[in-house]
N, C-alpha and C positions, 0 to 999 in steps of 0.2 A: 109062786109061777116065774115070779120075775128075778126073786133071788135064786130061783134052783138054778133057773136058762142064763142068768147074768154071774153071778158068785165067783168064779172061777175065773174069769176076765176081768174084773173090779179085782181079784188080790192080784193079781200076777199084775195085773198095770202099777196100784201102788207100788206092789217090791221093786218091777224095776222103778220107778222115782227116788222112793226113801231107801234106798236097800236094809231093810231091818224086816222081817217075820212082822215079827209084835205093833210095830208101827205102824206096819202092813195092815196087819190086822183090825188096827184101833183106825184106818182109813177107812179100811172096808165096810165096819161097823159103820162109820162114822156117814158113810155113801147112801147109803140104807134109810139110817135115819134121818139124813136129811129129807129122804125122800117120803118116807112114811107120812114125817108130820105135814109135808105140802100135799098129799093124796089127793085133798078131793080141789085143789088145783090144775089137775092135769086133767086131760079128754084125753079122746082114743085117737087123737092121731098126733101119738109123744110117739118121736122115732126113738127108741125108749139106749139103742144102745149106741150113739150121741150124747144124748142127755147123760148116759154114765159115764162115757169115756170124760166127757167134760169135767162132770161133776166130782170124778175119781182123781185128775188131774188136780186140778183147783183145791180140793181137802187133802189131796200129799203135799203137793204146794205147800200151804196154808200150815200142814203140823210139822213141816219142816223148819218153817220158819218161823214157826214158836218152841223148836227145839234146840236143845244146844247146841253149837255149833262142832264140837266136843263125840259126839252122838254121830254121827257119819263117821268122821274117823275111824271110835272105834265099829265100825259095825263092816269097816269094810273088807267083804273076803273077797280079792281078786287075788292071782294066784302068782305068783312072781315070774316075772320075765324072765331068758336066758339066764345076764349078765345084773342082774341088781346092782343100783347103787346103793350105801346102807342106811339112806334118807330114802327111802324108797316108796314105802307103805306112807308116812310124811308125809311125803310132797303127790300123793296119790291122796289121801283123806282132802289134801290143801286143796287141790284140787275139786276135789270132788263137790265141798260144801261151794268154794265162790262161784262151779254150779249153779247147782241150788239156790245159793243168795241171787243171782243173776234173773235167773228164769222166772226168780217172786220177784224181780224187779221190774219184768219185763210187759208191757200191757198183756192183759189175758187174753186175747187170741195169735200176738207173735207165742207167748209161751205153751199155748193149746198144741200148735202146729208146729213148736219146735221141740216138746215132747211125743207130739204121733208121729211125726214125720223120722225123729230120727233116735230116738228112741224104744218105741215101739216100732220101725222101722215099717212104716205102713206107708202104703203110694199115696200120691199125690192125688188119685182121684180117690181112694179111701179116706184123705184125710178130712178133702172137699165133703165128700157126700155126709160124714159124720159132725161136720161143722157146723153143713149150710149153705160155704158159700162156693165159689166158679178153682178151680181147679188157678188155674192165675189167679187169684187172689190168695189162693192159700202160699202158693210162691214167692207169690208180693210177701208177705207174712212170713216167712221160712226168712230169704231174703233178707227182711229186717231182724229178726232175731237174730239170725249169725250175725252179717255187719255189726249190731250192737254188743253183740258175746262178743268177738274178736275183738272189739274195741278196749272193753273190760278185761277182756285175758291179753293184749298186747304186750303186759308184763310178763308172762307166761310165753309168748310165743318166742319171744329176743332171745329167750337163754338156751 
């Protein structure tokens, strides 16, 4: 029942993070395998949507961390802008890889909030509910994540 109810959400979240259908399928499988391995440790009071979001985010980031840097660049399927520079796809792939690398370096809570808020597009209320924290705590984590990411991207932002 758990897989039937949340399978699509887990897969969609994984796809948005890794941007590769095959890797997302692997993440999807790994998320539910992790649950199966720990099934006897779960009680009746598990907030499954929150647990699955966190597990999916962490598993996807781990997967990207372990993959080669060029894999994301090859799988980038963004539409071309109106007047693309010749190196547009290469620069977009480089930025995508840099973002994933930087997210993997963030503290888990900051990365979780950033992914849920900025990649998943969830409101602070929903992010806070999924992560089991207050709305203000979610805002603080997001602010810190953005500040650290801005520092990491300082050379890109000047160009």
